[in-house]
C-alpha positions, 0 to 999 in steps of 0.5 A: 671354100671352092676347089681352087681355094682348097688347092691353094692351101694344099698345094701351091705349085699345083694351084699355080698350074691349075689357075694358069690353065683356068685363065687361059680357058677363061674360067674366071668363075672358078678363080678366087680374084682376091687370092690371084691379086695377092699372088700377083702383088707378091711376084712384083714385090719379089722382083723388087726385093731381088733388085734391092739385094743385087744393089746391096751386093753391088754396092758392097763390092764397089766399096771393097773395090774402092777402099781395098786396092791391094785386095782387088781380085778377079772374083771381086770383078766377077761379083760386080759384073754378076750383080750388074748382069742380074740387075740388068736382067730384072730391068729388062724383064720389068722396065718399070722397076728402073724407077725404083733404083734410086729409092733402093740404092738409098735403102740398101747402100747402108746394108751394103756398107755394113756388109763391106765393113764386115768383110774388110775389117776397115774402120767405120770412119773409112767408108762413106755413110751416104752412097758416093755414086749415082744410080747411073754409075753403079749400073754402068758396066764401065764404072769402076770406082778409083781411089782418090789421092 
């Protein structure tokens, strides 16, 4: 096991800094390519998970906004805006993640729905089982779902 591989298991933070320095210096022979590839893939997965988490939070608050009119508050509005801001930051940093939004919305909406049910105490039948909004709508800063008559 090389020094870089030992460092990876002993001190991840130091391994990251050392490996970055080795990459900058072109010291490729000192780097375990498989470990580096795994860590790069892990970074990509982390951003995707963060995007999914924000989509889940956003859909929960949009459902609360839509179905609990009498409970609307500034904190809910801030939560929606904050989720959209975090999503936009992720998409600005990694534009290719935008293609993942429809899939993540389909995957995370059920969890956001369950979170909304837990927080509101509304009956299960009240909230739609399928997401009533498009990816474009949930990301639109001007979109605020209104109650239907």
